[in-house]
N, C-alpha and C positions, 0 to 999 in steps of 0.2 A: 269542749262542752258545747252542746247545742240547745236551742230553745225548742218549744213545742212545734214550731213551724219548720224545724230542720235547718235553721240558719246556723252558721258557724261563727264563733267568736274570733276577733282579730288576734294575731300573734304568730300565726304560721305553723303551729304544731298540728300534727295529724288530728283530725276530728272524726267522731263517729256520727253517722247519719242513718237514721232508721227510715226504711222505705216499705211501702205496702207491697207484699207479694201476692200472687194469685191465691184465692181461697181465704183471704183475710188475715193470713199470718204475717209476722214481721220478721225481717232479717236485718243484720247490720252490715253497712258498707263502710270501708275506711277510705277517706279522702285526705289528700295532703295539699297544703298551700305553702308558698315560699316563706321561709322564716327570716324576714329581714330584722325583726325586732327580737333580740336575743336576751332581753333582760326582763325581770319582774317589773311591774308597774312602779314600785317604789324606788327602783334604781335607775330608771330611765332619765335621760337628760343630765346625768351626773358624769363629769369627765375628770380626768386626772388633775387638771388645773385647780379643781375645787379643793384639793388637798394640799396645794402648794403654800397656801396662806394659813398659818396657825390659827386655830379656832378663836382664841382670845383676841388676836390681832384683827381677824376678820370681823368679829363682832363689833369692835371699836370703829373699824373703817366704815362699815355698812356695805350692803351689796353693790350699790352703784359705784362707789369709790373702788372697791375691790375689783369689780369687773373692768373698770377703766384702767386700773393698774395692770391687769393681765393683758388687756388689749395692747397697751403701749409696750409691755414686755414682749409680746408676740411679734410686733413690728420690729423691735430691736433685734430679736433673734434672727429674723429673716435678713435684716441688714447685715448682721455679722457674718451669716453664712454666705452672703453675696460677695463678701470680701475675698472669698476663695474663688478665684477665677483663673482659668488656664486656657490660653488660645491654642487651637489645633489647626493644622494646615487644611485648606480646602473648604472652610466654612466660615460664615460671618458670626456664628453663634458659639460663644465660649462654653467650656465646661465650668460649671459653678456649683457651689454648695446650696444654692437657693432652693432647689427642689427638696432637699433634705429638710431645710428650715420650714418650708411651707407645709410639708406633710406632718412635721413634728408639731407645728403650731396648730394646724387643723385638728389633729387628733387630741391635742391637749386641751384646747379651748372649747370645742364644740361649735355647732353651726353658727350661731349669731356672733359670738365673740371672735371666731376665726374669720368670718366674713368681714367684720369691721376692722380687724387687725391687719389682714392682708390688703384691704382697701386703703387703710391708713398708710401702710408701707408704700403702696403704689402712688398715693396722693403726694406723699412727701417727696418721692422721686420726681413726680411730674412738675412740681414747682421749681425744680432745678437743683435741689440738694443732691449730693453725690451718694445716693442710696442704692442705686442699681449696680450691677456687676461692673467691675473694672473702674469703679469710682465715677460712673456716669450718672447724669440726671437730666431732666428736661423732657418736654413732650416729644422732641425729636427721637428719643430712644424708643418710646412707645409706638411711634409711627414708623419705626425702622424694622429691621429684620428680626429683632428679638421681642418686639412688642406683643406678639401673640402669646408668647410664653409668659410674659408678665401679666397679661390679662387672664391667662389660664390659671395663674396662681390664685386669684380671687375665687374662681369657680371651684378649683380643686380643694382649696383650704376649707371652704364652706361645706363641700360634699363630704370630705373626710371627717369633718367635724360632726356632721349629722350621723354618719355611720358610727362614730365613736359614741355618740349619745345613745345609740341603739345597742351598744355593747360589743361592736365588732372588734374593738381594740383590747378586749379582755383576754383573748386567747390568740396564740401565734397564727393560726390559720386565718381567723377573721381579720387580724391586724394586717397580715400580708395581703388579703383581698382588698381591704380598704385602701392601703397604700398603693396597690397596683392600679385600682380604679382612679385614684387621684392622679397618678402618673400618666395614665392614658388620657385623662381629661386635658392635662397640660399640653401633651403632644397633639391632641385632636384640634386644639385651637392654635397652638404655636406653629405647627408645620404648614398648614394652609396659609396662614398669615405670612410666613417667611417666603413661601412660594409666590404669593401675590406681590410682595414688595420687591423680591429679587428676580421676578419673572422666570421662575423655574417650572419645569414640568414635574409630573408626579414622581418619576424616577429620581430626578435630581433633588427634589424636595426631601425625599426619604433618605437619599444618600448623604445629604448635607445637613438636614435638620433632625434626623432621627437616629440613624445607624451609628454615628460616632459616639453617641451618648448612652447607648443601651447598657453596656457593661458597668459604667460608673453609676448610672441611675439604678441599676439592679442592686449594686452594693449599698447605695444610700437607702433604697427601699427596704432592704433586709435590716439595716441598722435601725431605721425608724420603726419597723414592724416589731423588732425584738425589744425595743425600749419600753413599749407600752405594757405588754403582759408582765414584764419584770417590775415595772413601776406599780402596777396593780397588786402584784404579789407582795410587794413591800408594804403597801398600805393596808393589805388584808381585805380588799374589797372584791375579790374575784367571785363570780357567781358559783354557788355550790360549796363555798368555804364557810358559810354561816351556819 
């Protein structure tokens, strides 16, 4: 829809714009803008976590207490997935389930809650509790080879959460895209950090900090991406089903 000045409304759907042609006649032109926002206005910012708490229980708890509980639960999920850790030869970075946990928490909680939840997970590990992979904790872990990946969890969780608020997790293609973007963010921060700490060149950084994890992360990405459309189908909130 356009106004009298020919401006388009946000939302990313194709818009019709009228322009003056020679001789005073009018003709229609079709323009297209990227459609990041995939939901009607009344469904935006709602994520699957909003359906985890029964309505009556949620009403008694209040919004703040409910959100606090979800944030703590998200940090706990990441901690539990961090307990899955496998050392592989030739690299200081283990294969872990953390990526799966971060993507899952991000998509489930949305931007703000995922940001706080992943930051809480990192903060608990920073003070020395064994919350990181292989039962490690303390600031030395974040300053070490895996620190960039840990910092990347916060950014990736928040970004995936925002994409979920825009409806990317409602369909399998959108969910795959959101999870892939989150995964790329983790590597974009983690690999250069690893290279700086271990004094590696670009080829070594990719060989030790990226390539060994692609297959496993691909599987985790597929699992996380499939979980969300299935969950939305269960709760009956998919766009177009109403």
